[in-house]
C-alpha positions, 0 to 999 in steps of 0.5 A: 949902065944905062945912059938915061940912069947916068943922066938921072932921066931914068931911076936906078930903083924899080917899083915892086909889083903889088901882086897877090900872095900865093896864099891869096891866089890859092884861097881865091882858086878854092873859093871859085871852085867851091872847095870851101872846106879846103879854103877854111883849112888853108886859111886856118894854118896861116899866121896873122899877118899872112891872113891879112895878105890873103884876105886883101889879095883875094878881095882884089882878084876877079869875081871875088864878091860873087864867089864869096857871096855864093859861099855865104849862101852855101855855108851861112855860118862860115865866118871866113866866107862873110869876112871875104865877102865884106872885104871884097865889097870894101875893095870894090867900093874903093875901086869905084871911088878911087884913091883921091882926096874927097874933093876930087872924087866924081860925084857919081861915085859916092852913092855906089861907094857907100852902098858897097860899104853898107853891104860890107858892114852887114857881112863883116858884122855877121862874120864877127858874130859867127867867130867870137875869137877872130879879129879879121872881120873887126879889122875890116870893119875899122877899114870901112869905118874910116873910109865911111867916116863912121862915128869914132866911138863905133870904130873905137868899139870895134878896136876894143873888141878886136883887142879883147880877142887878139891883143897883138893882131897886126891888121887890127892895129894897122887899120886903127892907126889910120883912124888916128891920123889927121887926114882921117879925123884924128890928129898928129898928136894922137897918131904919134901917141898911138904908134909909140904906145903900140911899140911900147907894149909889143915884144921884140920882132913885132910888126907893130913897132913899124907903126912908129915909122908909119906915123913919121911917114904920115906926118911927112905927107902932111908937111909935103902936101901943104897941110902945114907951114912947116917943111920936111926939113923940120923932121931932121932932129935928134929926137925923131931920129932916136925914136925911129932907131929904137923902133927899128931895132925892136922891129927886127929884134936886133942888138948893137952890131946885129942890125945889118944882118937882121935887116937882110933876113927880115921876111914877114908878110909886111916886111916890105912896108916896114922897110920902105917906111923906115928907110924913108923916115930914117933918111928924113929924120937924119939917122944916117947910119941906120938909113943907109942900112935899110936903104941897102936892105931894099936893094933898089926895089921899092913901094910907091908909098911912102916915097911918092909922099915925099917927092919934091918935083914933077919928076919925082911925083911921076916916078917915086923911085927917083926919091929913093935914088936921091936918098941913096945918093945923098947918103953916099950909098952906091946902088950896085945891086 
Protein backbone atom coordinates (compact mmCIF):
# COMPACT_ATOMS: atom_id res chain seq x y z
CA UNK A 1 0.00 0.00 0.00
CA UNK A 2 1.31 3.46 -0.91
CA UNK A 3 2.61 5.55 1.99
CA UNK A 4 0.91 8.59 0.42
CA UNK A 5 -2.44 6.79 0.69
CA UNK A 6 -1.79 5.81 4.29
CA UNK A 7 -1.01 9.44 5.11
CA UNK A 8 -4.13 10.53 3.16
CA UNK A 9 -2.05 12.58 0.75
CA UNK A 10 -3.24 10.48 -2.18
CA UNK A 11 -6.77 9.06 -2.51
CA UNK A 12 -7.47 5.35 -2.61
CA UNK A 13 -10.25 5.92 -5.14
CA UNK A 14 -9.67 6.92 -8.76
CA UNK A 15 -11.71 9.00 -11.18
CA UNK A 16 -13.29 7.07 -14.02
CA UNK A 17 -12.40 8.34 -17.48
CA UNK A 18 -15.36 9.88 -19.31
CA UNK A 19 -14.64 8.20 -22.64
CA UNK A 20 -16.99 7.87 -25.61
CA UNK A 21 -18.76 4.51 -25.71
CA UNK A 22 -17.83 2.02 -28.45
CA UNK A 23 -21.17 2.86 -30.09
CA UNK A 24 -20.32 6.57 -30.09
CA UNK A 25 -16.93 5.91 -31.68
CA UNK A 26 -18.45 3.55 -34.25
CA UNK A 27 -21.13 6.10 -35.11
CA UNK A 28 -18.50 8.82 -35.44
CA UNK A 29 -16.39 6.62 -37.72
CA UNK A 30 -19.33 5.78 -39.98
CA UNK A 31 -20.36 9.43 -40.32
CA UNK A 32 -16.79 10.55 -41.05
CA UNK A 33 -16.58 7.89 -43.78
CA UNK A 34 -20.00 8.91 -45.15
CA UNK A 35 -21.38 5.43 -44.38
CA UNK A 36 -24.73 7.00 -43.58
CA UNK A 37 -26.91 3.95 -44.14
CA UNK A 38 -24.78 1.90 -41.76
CA UNK A 39 -24.90 4.74 -39.22
CA UNK A 40 -28.71 4.80 -39.34
CA UNK A 41 -28.94 1.02 -39.00
CA UNK A 42 -26.51 0.88 -36.08
CA UNK A 43 -28.20 3.72 -34.22
CA UNK A 44 -31.63 2.18 -34.69
CA UNK A 45 -30.54 -0.97 -32.87
CA UNK A 46 -29.45 0.86 -29.71
CA UNK A 47 -31.54 1.15 -26.56
CA UNK A 48 -32.87 4.54 -25.50
CA UNK A 49 -30.12 5.16 -22.93
CA UNK A 50 -27.45 3.89 -25.31
CA UNK A 51 -28.69 6.28 -28.00
CA UNK A 52 -28.12 9.24 -25.69
CA UNK A 53 -24.61 8.04 -24.85
CA UNK A 54 -23.91 7.59 -28.58
CA UNK A 55 -25.14 11.08 -29.51
CA UNK A 56 -23.31 12.74 -26.61
CA UNK A 57 -20.13 10.79 -27.30
CA UNK A 58 -20.26 11.55 -31.02
CA UNK A 59 -20.74 15.26 -30.30
CA UNK A 60 -17.58 15.34 -28.19
CA UNK A 61 -15.34 13.80 -30.85
CA UNK A 62 -13.30 15.67 -33.45
CA UNK A 63 -14.91 17.10 -36.59
CA UNK A 64 -18.37 16.22 -35.21
CA UNK A 65 -20.03 19.44 -36.43
CA UNK A 66 -18.51 19.39 -39.93
CA UNK A 67 -19.18 15.68 -40.44
CA UNK A 68 -22.80 15.95 -39.33
CA UNK A 69 -23.30 19.09 -41.45
CA UNK A 70 -22.01 17.20 -44.50
CA UNK A 71 -24.50 14.42 -43.77
CA UNK A 72 -27.42 16.87 -43.58
CA UNK A 73 -26.44 18.20 -47.01
CA UNK A 74 -26.15 14.71 -48.45
CA UNK A 75 -29.37 13.47 -46.83
CA UNK A 76 -31.46 16.51 -45.86
CA UNK A 77 -34.34 14.33 -44.67
CA UNK A 78 -32.30 12.33 -42.17
CA UNK A 79 -33.52 13.12 -38.66
CA UNK A 80 -30.44 11.47 -37.16
CA UNK A 81 -28.10 13.66 -39.20
CA UNK A 82 -29.84 16.81 -37.95
CA UNK A 83 -29.89 15.49 -34.38
CA UNK A 84 -26.14 14.85 -34.45
CA UNK A 85 -25.52 18.28 -35.95
CA UNK A 86 -27.63 19.97 -33.29
CA UNK A 87 -26.07 18.05 -30.40
CA UNK A 88 -22.56 18.70 -31.73
CA UNK A 89 -23.26 22.44 -31.97
CA UNK A 90 -24.57 22.45 -28.40
CA UNK A 91 -21.43 20.73 -27.11
CA UNK A 92 -19.17 22.98 -29.18
CA UNK A 93 -20.96 26.02 -27.78
CA UNK A 94 -20.50 24.85 -24.21
CA UNK A 95 -16.82 24.21 -24.83
CA UNK A 96 -16.50 27.87 -25.81
CA UNK A 97 -18.51 29.08 -22.81
CA UNK A 98 -17.03 26.74 -20.23
CA UNK A 99 -18.83 25.20 -17.28
CA UNK A 100 -18.43 28.04 -14.79
CA UNK A 101 -21.28 30.03 -13.28
CA UNK A 102 -22.39 32.88 -15.57
CA UNK A 103 -20.61 35.60 -13.58
CA UNK A 104 -17.26 33.90 -14.23
CA UNK A 105 -17.68 33.39 -18.00
CA UNK A 106 -15.42 35.40 -20.32
CA UNK A 107 -17.46 38.16 -21.96
CA UNK A 108 -16.01 37.27 -25.36
CA UNK A 109 -17.46 33.76 -25.08
CA UNK A 110 -21.12 34.72 -24.90
CA UNK A 111 -21.69 35.70 -28.52
CA UNK A 112 -20.24 32.54 -30.14
CA UNK A 113 -21.94 30.45 -27.43
CA UNK A 114 -25.38 31.79 -28.30
CA UNK A 115 -24.65 31.61 -32.04
CA UNK A 116 -23.88 27.90 -31.67
CA UNK A 117 -27.08 27.33 -29.70
CA UNK A 118 -29.21 29.17 -32.27
CA UNK A 119 -27.75 27.04 -35.06
CA UNK A 120 -28.31 23.94 -32.94
CA UNK A 121 -31.92 24.89 -32.35
CA UNK A 122 -32.62 25.06 -36.07
CA UNK A 123 -31.03 21.66 -36.68
CA UNK A 124 -32.85 20.00 -33.78
CA UNK A 125 -36.24 21.48 -34.67
CA UNK A 126 -35.73 20.10 -38.18
CA UNK A 127 -34.88 16.68 -36.72
CA UNK A 128 -38.01 16.70 -34.55
CA UNK A 129 -40.09 17.61 -37.59
CA UNK A 130 -38.58 14.86 -39.76
CA UNK A 131 -39.12 12.04 -37.23
CA UNK A 132 -42.32 12.52 -35.27
CA UNK A 133 -41.87 9.31 -33.26
CA UNK A 134 -38.44 9.95 -31.71
CA UNK A 135 -37.64 12.09 -28.66
CA UNK A 136 -33.86 12.46 -29.04
CA UNK A 137 -34.01 15.84 -30.77
CA UNK A 138 -36.55 17.17 -28.28
CA UNK A 139 -34.31 16.12 -25.39
CA UNK A 140 -31.44 18.06 -26.91
CA UNK A 141 -33.70 21.07 -27.51
CA UNK A 142 -34.38 21.05 -23.77
CA UNK A 143 -30.62 20.74 -23.18
CA UNK A 144 -29.88 23.86 -25.19
CA UNK A 145 -32.99 25.63 -23.92
CA UNK A 146 -31.89 25.34 -20.30
CA UNK A 147 -28.41 26.70 -21.07
CA UNK A 148 -29.83 29.44 -23.28
CA UNK A 149 -32.43 30.49 -20.69
CA UNK A 150 -35.15 29.75 -23.19
CA UNK A 151 -38.69 30.65 -22.17
CA UNK A 152 -39.87 28.01 -19.70
CA UNK A 153 -43.14 27.55 -21.56
CA UNK A 154 -41.18 26.56 -24.65
CA UNK A 155 -39.10 24.07 -22.67
CA UNK A 156 -42.29 22.62 -21.20
CA UNK A 157 -43.77 22.29 -24.70
CA UNK A 158 -40.72 20.36 -25.92
CA UNK A 159 -40.99 18.10 -22.90
CA UNK A 160 -44.70 17.45 -23.37
CA UNK A 161 -44.19 16.61 -27.05
CA UNK A 162 -41.37 14.27 -26.12
CA UNK A 163 -43.59 12.53 -23.56
CA UNK A 164 -46.25 12.08 -26.23
CA UNK A 165 -43.71 10.33 -28.43
CA UNK A 166 -41.74 8.29 -25.86
CA UNK A 167 -43.21 8.50 -22.32
CA UNK A 168 -40.26 6.83 -20.55
CA UNK A 169 -37.39 8.36 -22.55
CA UNK A 170 -34.46 8.71 -20.12
CA UNK A 171 -32.60 11.61 -21.74
CA UNK A 172 -35.81 13.62 -22.14
CA UNK A 173 -36.59 13.32 -18.42
CA UNK A 174 -32.99 13.80 -17.33
CA UNK A 175 -32.52 17.00 -19.33
CA UNK A 176 -35.88 18.37 -18.21
CA UNK A 177 -34.81 17.63 -14.62
CA UNK A 178 -32.19 20.38 -14.96
CA UNK A 179 -34.91 22.86 -15.90
CA UNK A 180 -36.60 22.18 -12.56
CA UNK A 181 -33.48 22.90 -10.48
CA UNK A 182 -33.01 26.18 -8.67
CA UNK A 183 -29.72 26.97 -10.43
CA UNK A 184 -31.47 26.84 -13.83
CA UNK A 185 -34.61 28.79 -12.94
CA UNK A 186 -36.71 26.22 -11.08
CA UNK A 187 -36.85 25.60 -7.35
CA UNK A 188 -35.90 22.93 -4.85
CA UNK A 189 -39.56 22.14 -4.27
CA UNK A 190 -40.24 21.75 -7.99
CA UNK A 191 -37.14 19.59 -8.45
CA UNK A 192 -37.99 17.20 -5.61
CA UNK A 193 -41.63 16.97 -6.71
CA UNK A 194 -40.63 16.22 -10.30
CA UNK A 195 -38.12 13.53 -9.28
CA UNK A 196 -40.65 11.89 -6.95
CA UNK A 197 -43.32 11.95 -9.66
CA UNK A 198 -40.97 10.36 -12.21
CA UNK A 199 -40.14 7.59 -9.75
CA UNK A 200 -43.78 7.03 -8.82
CA UNK A 201 -44.77 6.59 -12.47
CA UNK A 202 -41.84 4.39 -13.52
CA UNK A 203 -41.61 0.58 -13.48
CA UNK A 204 -38.97 -1.28 -11.44
CA UNK A 205 -35.58 -1.21 -13.12
CA UNK A 206 -36.06 2.21 -14.72
CA UNK A 207 -33.19 4.70 -14.59
CA UNK A 208 -35.80 7.36 -13.87
CA UNK A 209 -35.80 6.31 -10.20
CA UNK A 210 -32.25 7.66 -9.99
CA UNK A 211 -33.60 11.18 -10.45
CA UNK A 212 -34.49 11.07 -6.75
CA UNK A 213 -30.77 10.75 -5.94
CA UNK A 214 -29.95 13.41 -8.55
CA UNK A 215 -32.30 15.78 -6.73
CA UNK A 216 -30.62 15.24 -3.37
CA UNK A 217 -27.22 15.76 -5.02
CA UNK A 218 -28.37 19.07 -6.52
CA UNK A 219 -29.72 20.17 -3.15
CA UNK A 220 -26.46 19.18 -1.49
CA UNK A 221 -24.59 21.30 -4.05
CA UNK A 222 -26.70 24.33 -3.18
CA UNK A 223 -26.11 23.79 0.53
CA UNK A 224 -22.39 23.35 0.05
CA UNK A 225 -21.92 26.35 -2.24
CA UNK A 226 -23.36 28.89 0.18
CA UNK A 227 -26.70 29.28 -1.58
CA UNK A 228 -28.42 28.42 1.70
CA UNK A 229 -27.82 29.14 5.36
CA UNK A 230 -28.31 25.42 6.10
CA UNK A 231 -25.48 22.87 6.04
CA UNK A 232 -25.05 19.41 4.57
CA UNK A 233 -25.77 17.98 8.02
CA UNK A 234 -29.43 18.98 7.67
CA UNK A 235 -29.83 16.28 5.00
CA UNK A 236 -29.27 13.53 7.57
CA UNK A 237 -32.76 12.49 8.66
CA UNK A 238 -35.07 9.51 8.43
CA UNK A 239 -37.41 11.03 5.84
CA UNK A 240 -34.64 11.68 3.32
CA UNK A 241 -33.02 8.31 3.97
CA UNK A 242 -36.30 6.46 3.40
CA UNK A 243 -37.01 8.32 0.15
CA UNK A 244 -33.58 7.45 -1.23
CA UNK A 245 -33.68 3.82 -0.13
CA UNK A 246 -37.10 3.33 -1.72
CA UNK A 247 -35.86 4.82 -5.02
CA UNK A 248 -32.70 2.71 -4.90
CA UNK A 249 -34.61 -0.55 -4.51
CA UNK A 250 -36.89 0.43 -7.41
CA UNK A 251 -33.97 1.40 -9.62
CA UNK A 252 -32.24 -1.98 -9.32
CA UNK A 253 -35.55 -3.84 -9.01
CA UNK A 254 -34.50 -5.48 -5.75
CA UNK A 255 -36.48 -7.23 -3.03
CA UNK A 256 -35.27 -7.37 0.60
CA UNK A 257 -32.05 -9.38 0.74
CA UNK A 258 -31.29 -8.89 -2.96
CA UNK A 259 -29.80 -5.40 -2.96
CA UNK A 260 -26.09 -6.27 -2.80
CA UNK A 261 -26.31 -8.81 -5.62
CA UNK A 262 -28.44 -6.52 -7.77
CA UNK A 263 -26.03 -3.61 -7.33
CA UNK A 264 -23.11 -5.72 -8.48
CA UNK A 265 -24.98 -6.57 -11.69
CA UNK A 266 -26.36 -3.15 -12.60
CA UNK A 267 -25.07 -2.35 -16.09
CA UNK A 268 -27.14 0.22 -17.96
CA UNK A 269 -25.41 2.95 -20.01
CA UNK A 270 -25.99 5.41 -17.15
CA UNK A 271 -25.48 3.02 -14.23
CA UNK A 272 -22.26 4.78 -13.18
CA UNK A 273 -24.13 8.06 -12.71
CA UNK A 274 -26.84 6.28 -10.74
CA UNK A 275 -24.36 4.53 -8.45
CA UNK A 276 -22.37 7.70 -7.78
CA UNK A 277 -25.40 9.83 -6.97
CA UNK A 278 -27.02 7.17 -4.79
CA UNK A 279 -23.75 6.47 -2.94
CA UNK A 280 -23.14 10.12 -2.11
CA UNK A 281 -26.69 10.98 -1.12
CA UNK A 282 -27.37 7.82 0.88
CA UNK A 283 -24.20 8.61 2.82
CA UNK A 284 -25.23 12.23 3.39
CA UNK A 285 -28.77 11.34 4.42
CA UNK A 286 -27.78 8.66 6.90
CA UNK A 287 -28.90 5.49 5.14
CA UNK A 288 -25.76 3.75 6.36
CA UNK A 289 -26.40 0.13 5.37
CA UNK A 290 -27.47 0.95 1.83
CA UNK A 291 -24.73 3.56 1.44
CA UNK A 292 -22.06 0.97 2.26
CA UNK A 293 -23.42 -1.41 -0.38
CA UNK A 294 -23.49 1.24 -3.10
CA UNK A 295 -20.06 2.58 -2.16
CA UNK A 296 -18.74 -0.98 -2.42
CA UNK A 297 -20.44 -1.49 -5.80
CA UNK A 298 -18.39 1.43 -7.18
CA UNK A 299 -15.21 -0.43 -6.16
CA UNK A 300 -13.22 2.76 -5.78
CA UNK A 301 -13.78 4.05 -9.32
CA UNK A 302 -15.91 7.19 -9.19
CA UNK A 303 -17.18 10.14 -11.21
CA UNK A 304 -16.24 13.65 -10.11
CA UNK A 305 -19.96 14.47 -9.85
CA UNK A 306 -21.45 14.52 -7.27
CA UNK A 307 -18.40 13.96 -5.03
CA UNK A 308 -16.85 17.29 -5.96
CA UNK A 309 -20.13 19.00 -5.11
CA UNK A 310 -19.91 17.93 -1.47
CA UNK A 311 -16.20 18.58 -0.93
CA UNK A 312 -15.42 20.37 2.32
CA UNK A 313 -11.74 21.25 1.97
CA UNK A 314 -9.21 22.49 -0.55
CA UNK A 315 -7.80 18.97 -0.78
CA UNK A 316 -11.23 17.46 -1.52
CA UNK A 317 -12.02 20.15 -4.09
CA UNK A 318 -8.77 19.36 -5.88
CA UNK A 319 -9.39 15.59 -5.75
CA UNK A 320 -13.04 14.55 -5.22
CA UNK A 321 -11.88 10.96 -4.69
CA UNK A 322 -10.92 12.05 -1.17
CA UNK A 323 -14.64 12.62 -0.46
CA UNK A 324 -15.45 9.06 -1.48
CA UNK A 325 -12.58 7.80 0.68
CA UNK A 326 -13.93 9.78 3.63
CA UNK A 327 -17.40 8.30 3.19
CA UNK A 328 -15.94 4.78 3.16
CA UNK A 329 -13.83 5.50 6.20
CA UNK A 330 -16.67 7.00 8.22
CA UNK A 331 -18.93 4.06 7.43
CA UNK A 332 -16.26 1.49 8.28
CA UNK A 333 -15.91 0.21 4.72
CA UNK A 334 -12.47 -1.22 3.95
CA UNK A 335 -11.26 -0.32 0.46
CA UNK A 336 -9.65 -3.63 -0.46
CA UNK A 337 -10.68 -3.85 -4.12
